[in-house]
PASETOR-189704 format. One line per field, with one value per residue (C-alpha): residue number from 1; residue in three letters; x, y, z. Coordinates in nm, 3 decimals. Example, Ala and Ser with C-alpha at 12.3 -4.5 7.8 and 13.67 -1.06 7.14 Angstrom:
seq: c(1	2) .
type: c(ALA	SER) .
c1: c(1.230	1.367) .
c2: c(-0.450	-0.106) .
c3: c(0.780	0.714) .
# end
This chain:
seq: c(1	2	3	4	5	6	7	8	9	10	11	12	13	14	15	16	17	18	19	20	21	22	23	24	25	26	27	28	29	30	31	32	33	34	35	36	37	38	39	40	41	42	43	44	45	46	47	48	49	50	51	52	53	54	55	56	57	58	59	60	61	62	63	64	65	66	67	68	69	70	71	72	73	74	75	76	77	78	79	80	81	82	83	84	85	86	87	88	89	90	91	92	93	94	95	96	97	98	99	100	101	102	103	104	105	106	107	108	109	110	111	112	113	114	115	116	117	118	119	120	121	122	123	124	125	126	127	128	129	130	131	132	133	134	135	136	137	138	139	140	141	142	143	144	145	146	147	148	149	150	151	152	153	154	155	156	157	158	159	160	161	162	163	164	165	166	167	168	169	170	171	172	173	174	175	176	177	178	179	180	181	182	183	184	185	186	187	188	189	190	191	192	193	194	195	196	197	198	199	200	201	202	203	204	205	206	207	208	209	210	211	212	213	214	215	216	217	218	219	220	221	222	223	224	225	226	227	228	229	230	231	232	233	234	235	236	237	238	239	240	241	242	243	244	245	246	247	248	249	250	251	252	253	254	255	256	257	258	259	260	261	262	263	264	265	266	267	268	269	270	271	272	273	274	275	276	277	278	279	280	281	282	283	284	285	286	287	288	289	290	291	292	293	294	295	296	297	298	299	300	301	302	303	304	305	306	307	308	309) .
type: c(MET	SER	ASP	LEU	PHE	LEU	VAL	GLN	HIS	LEU	ALA	ASP	LEU	SER	VAL	ASP	VAL	SER	TRP	LEU	LEU	ARG	PRO	ALA	ALA	ASP	GLY	THR	TRP	ASP	SER	CYS	ARG	ARG	PRO	GLN	GLY	HIS	ARG	LYS	GLN	ALA	LYS	HIS	THR	LEU	ARG	TYR	GLY	PRO	ASP	GLY	TRP	VAL	LEU	MET	ASP	ASP	THR	SER	GLY	THR	ILE	LEU	TYR	ARG	PRO	ALA	VAL	GLY	ALA	SER	GLN	GLU	LYS	GLU	ARG	PRO	PRO	LEU	GLY	PRO	TRP	ARG	SER	VAL	PRO	VAL	GLY	LYS	ALA	SER	GLU	GLU	GLU	CYS	THR	LEU	THR	ASP	VAL	GLU	PRO	ILE	GLY	GLU	LYS	MET	ASN	PRO	ASN	ALA	LEU	GLN	ALA	PRO	PHE	ALA	ASP	PHE	VAL	ILE	SER	ASP	ILE	ASP	ASP	VAL	VAL	THR	ILE	GLU	VAL	THR	LEU	LYS	LYS	THR	PRO	ILE	THR	GLU	PRO	GLU	PHE	GLN	THR	LEU	LEU	GLU	GLN	PHE	ARG	PRO	MET	LEU	VAL	GLU	MET	GLY	LYS	ARG	PRO	ARG	VAL	VAL	LEU	LYS	PHE	ALA	LEU	SER	MET	ASN	GLY	ALA	PRO	ALA	PRO	SER	MET	ARG	ILE	VAL	LYS	GLN	TYR	MET	LYS	PHE	ALA	GLY	GLU	HIS	THR	PRO	LEU	ILE	ASP	LEU	GLU	THR	ARG	GLY	PHE	ALA	VAL	VAL	LEU	LYS	PRO	GLU	GLY	PHE	VAL	GLY	TYR	ALA	VAL	LEU	LYS	ILE	VAL	LYS	MET	VAL	ILE	SER	VAL	PHE	GLN	PRO	PRO	TRP	GLU	LEU	ALA	ILE	VAL	PRO	THR	MET	GLU	GLU	GLY	ARG	ALA	PHE	ILE	ASP	LYS	VAL	ALA	VAL	ALA	GLU	ALA	LYS	VAL	LEU	ALA	ARG	THR	ALA	GLU	SER	LYS	LYS	ALA	THR	LYS	PRO	LEU	PRO	ALA	MET	LYS	ALA	GLY	ILE	PRO	GLU	GLU	VAL	THR	PRO	SER	THR	SER	GLU	GLY	GLY	ALA	SER	PRO	PHE	ALA	ALA	SER	SER	ASN	ASP	LEU	SER	GLY	ARG	GLY	VAL	GLU) .
c1: c(3.603	3.930	4.129	4.023	4.227	4.127	4.358	4.354	4.507	4.681	4.639	4.876	5.160	5.049	5.085	4.859	4.852	4.689	4.483	4.428	4.075	4.077	3.756	3.597	3.366	3.064	3.070	3.256	3.605	3.842	4.064	4.380	4.660	4.659	4.923	4.877	4.761	4.497	4.366	4.334	4.146	3.887	3.793	3.717	3.498	3.358	3.003	2.656	2.380	2.036	2.181	2.407	2.782	2.986	3.326	3.260	3.417	3.253	3.356	3.175	2.930	3.062	3.042	3.378	3.331	3.044	3.041	3.002	2.646	2.495	2.719	2.559	2.468	2.474	2.473	2.723	3.008	3.089	3.097	3.440	3.541	3.512	3.420	3.390	3.457	3.183	3.319	3.331	3.331	3.528	3.698	3.650	3.518	3.788	3.763	3.923	3.914	3.811	3.972	4.038	4.368	4.658	4.855	5.230	5.522	5.894	6.111	6.357	6.709	6.970	7.177	6.893	7.028	7.374	7.519	7.869	7.743	7.582	7.597	7.284	7.164	6.840	6.655	6.317	6.211	5.853	5.707	5.906	6.136	6.420	6.624	6.916	7.096	7.416	7.522	7.894	8.092	8.077	7.862	7.544	7.516	7.184	7.253	7.366	7.065	6.828	6.980	6.917	6.553	6.509	6.644	6.408	6.088	6.068	6.106	5.808	5.605	5.677	5.610	5.280	5.168	5.231	4.939	5.125	5.452	5.573	5.857	6.087	6.353	6.655	6.853	7.181	7.291	7.559	7.873	7.718	7.739	7.424	7.243	7.188	6.835	6.825	6.875	6.611	6.361	6.453	6.368	6.048	5.923	5.980	5.820	5.522	5.461	5.497	5.317	5.040	5.304	5.523	5.231	5.087	5.407	5.600	5.524	5.840	6.111	6.409	6.633	6.966	7.114	7.310	7.380	7.722	7.836	7.684	7.654	7.484	7.220	7.169	7.096	6.856	6.672	6.629	6.501	6.242	6.132	6.070	5.877	5.660	5.576	5.481	5.339	5.373	5.089	5.333	5.561	5.875	6.156	6.480	6.739	7.115	7.241	7.166	7.114	6.830	6.696	6.685	6.518	6.248	6.164	6.185	5.930	5.695	5.738	5.651	5.317	5.236	5.330	5.068	4.802	4.880	4.987	4.872	4.609	4.658	4.434	4.625	4.962	4.857	4.809	5.128	5.374	5.743	5.808	6.023	6.349	6.375	6.656	6.922	6.899	7.167	7.056	6.689	6.402	6.183	5.899	5.631	5.430	5.078	4.947	4.611	4.691	4.474	4.107	4.121	3.945	4.277	4.560	4.606	4.582	4.848	4.594	4.577	4.949	5.009	5.088	5.319	5.563	5.752	5.661) .
c2: c(13.931	14.013	13.856	13.944	13.939	13.860	14.025	13.836	13.950	13.671	13.798	13.543	13.661	14.026	14.013	14.045	13.782	13.794	13.521	13.510	13.449	13.353	13.406	13.100	13.072	12.992	13.330	13.208	13.283	13.003	13.048	12.914	13.036	12.720	12.444	12.132	11.914	12.163	12.201	11.823	11.806	12.074	12.338	12.686	12.909	13.260	13.225	13.382	13.177	13.211	13.418	13.631	13.610	13.370	13.207	12.841	12.499	12.328	11.985	12.005	12.284	12.487	12.867	13.015	13.390	13.634	14.005	14.238	14.319	14.586	14.517	14.562	14.226	14.222	13.893	14.010	14.080	14.017	14.324	14.469	14.581	14.404	14.035	13.827	13.464	13.229	13.094	12.718	12.581	12.806	12.999	13.375	13.582	13.744	14.025	14.028	14.273	14.177	14.400	14.416	14.601	14.356	14.386	14.423	14.326	14.380	14.189	13.949	14.077	13.824	13.901	13.875	13.560	13.539	13.274	13.132	12.772	12.794	12.945	13.100	13.170	13.373	13.484	13.648	13.634	13.677	13.596	13.270	13.293	13.041	12.982	12.741	12.666	12.462	12.368	12.374	12.148	12.428	12.331	12.536	12.731	12.837	13.216	13.200	12.993	13.229	13.520	13.334	13.267	13.637	13.720	13.470	13.592	13.929	13.736	13.517	13.825	14.006	13.696	13.652	13.994	13.904	13.684	13.518	13.418	13.061	12.968	12.680	12.573	12.344	12.251	12.062	11.872	11.657	11.654	11.868	11.763	11.639	11.930	11.907	11.835	12.187	12.323	12.085	12.198	12.560	12.510	12.318	12.588	12.855	12.644	12.563	12.929	13.032	12.740	12.967	13.165	12.869	12.665	12.968	13.032	12.705	12.481	12.273	12.171	11.948	11.808	11.721	11.436	11.125	10.971	10.822	10.672	10.712	11.092	11.089	10.841	11.032	11.346	11.150	11.020	11.375	11.497	11.220	11.287	11.655	11.567	11.318	11.581	11.860	11.653	11.946	11.998	12.097	11.883	11.756	11.520	11.384	11.354	11.281	11.580	11.951	11.903	11.660	11.892	12.185	11.971	11.868	12.214	12.372	12.124	12.195	12.572	12.574	12.405	12.613	12.944	12.877	12.843	13.196	13.359	13.708	13.754	14.006	14.246	14.212	14.262	14.613	14.715	14.558	14.792	14.721	14.576	14.768	14.597	14.427	14.540	14.286	14.124	14.044	10.779	10.841	10.826	11.122	11.120	11.383	11.483	11.344	11.526	11.697	11.971	12.141	12.226	12.605	12.811	12.878	12.729	12.605	12.884	12.919	12.795	12.459	12.390	12.200	11.890	12.070	12.244	12.209	12.395) .
c3: c(5.072	5.242	5.525	5.879	6.199	6.553	6.805	7.134	7.463	7.654	8.009	8.165	7.940	7.908	7.529	7.223	6.949	6.606	6.441	6.065	5.934	5.566	5.357	5.198	4.898	5.116	5.295	5.604	5.733	5.831	6.140	5.975	6.202	6.407	6.425	6.217	6.505	6.616	6.260	6.224	6.552	6.478	6.220	6.354	6.137	6.152	6.021	6.018	6.180	6.339	6.625	6.405	6.362	6.574	6.570	6.628	6.644	6.346	6.471	6.806	6.727	7.023	6.993	7.090	7.038	6.975	6.887	7.184	7.285	7.061	6.760	6.419	6.262	5.881	5.697	5.434	5.677	6.044	6.270	6.335	6.681	7.017	7.040	7.357	7.432	7.542	7.874	7.927	8.281	8.517	8.238	8.250	7.959	7.747	7.495	7.150	6.861	6.508	6.247	5.875	5.929	5.939	6.266	6.241	6.460	6.439	6.194	6.358	6.412	6.294	6.606	6.857	7.023	7.177	7.409	7.474	7.445	7.099	6.751	6.601	6.248	6.223	5.911	5.854	5.488	5.363	5.707	5.732	6.033	6.050	6.365	6.356	6.681	6.701	7.052	7.125	7.358	7.615	7.917	7.967	8.292	8.444	8.437	8.072	7.973	8.155	7.961	7.636	7.728	7.810	7.463	7.299	7.469	7.282	6.956	7.045	7.137	6.809	6.597	6.781	6.661	6.297	6.179	5.889	6.056	6.018	6.254	6.161	6.404	6.384	6.695	6.650	6.960	6.798	7.009	7.283	7.649	7.816	7.985	8.359	8.479	8.625	8.274	8.137	8.402	8.335	7.967	8.039	8.277	8.010	7.737	7.957	8.038	7.672	7.506	7.362	7.170	7.077	6.941	6.761	6.565	6.529	6.232	6.196	6.445	6.373	6.645	6.484	6.683	6.589	6.929	6.990	7.316	7.659	7.641	7.299	7.409	7.735	7.530	7.308	7.614	7.745	7.407	7.387	7.744	7.669	7.352	7.542	7.805	7.566	7.277	7.032	6.781	6.506	6.288	6.461	6.362	6.502	6.224	6.219	6.016	5.982	5.607	5.677	5.944	5.702	5.437	5.685	5.819	5.472	5.336	5.627	5.594	5.223	5.290	5.598	5.436	5.168	5.439	5.564	5.236	5.147	4.880	4.601	4.794	5.119	4.947	4.841	5.203	5.337	5.510	5.575	5.919	6.169	6.257	6.595	6.823	6.913	7.253	7.474	6.305	6.417	6.168	6.094	6.346	6.272	6.575	6.586	6.891	6.859	7.108	7.370	7.385	7.414	7.142	6.968	7.172	7.525	7.782	8.047	8.302	8.123	8.108	8.429	8.226	7.983	8.215	8.540	8.855) .
# end
């Protein structure tokens, strides 16, 4: 059996994302492109049952998706083509596409992010995307920060299309001035709106911060506040140096890349990715959040507690 891919349209963001379904020895497919916290909370499996093929939450027994009406039902393999969600409560039905052709997205451009208040290092190697951001002593202005967010959004969209991407992120705030609350709210609004993409792709995030003096501890307080609001379902740590930050996210990425790795069969069908155009001491504290209750990740309609209006 080969890997399968469920392409889901996120209507609130007007983007498509790809989920990886990995075949298991018992004739099922495991939905494995889910952040660590979500995987610990529930196992999602594509399986054949009394009513045919379904994608279900094995932990609760809830059916999440079914093939479209009229689809051929053969026990040996799930039907490709349109599938539909099983609405819960007031949620509306959504349509996805199950395919055995691996979706592709653009490769990250190392110069995609530019801002006067930070330095950026971006790499995209074997589906592991690394973004390192080092804040300068230059204050952040709202227009400049908005421009940066607009540069980052296309990166999130393209990574969402690629079902095997692992994003690891290191943000160094040592020596940087404390951001204004308007900047913090600006970030939280963006993160809240794009949580489905951020949670889908991110697997390791290191905040590099060794607070010194009033400003350093003010920055630390802001960081912890943001973490408490979003409760990310992926691994996160606050560490004093970039070297420790890299070590943390590298360790996480190695384990997570194995979860999504290509099989020998899938490697034969892999095509090169098109290049993306450029756009204008705390202890390690892994996140323990279990995440939202949506079939794959929290929908934008369920993010009132994770963003700022």
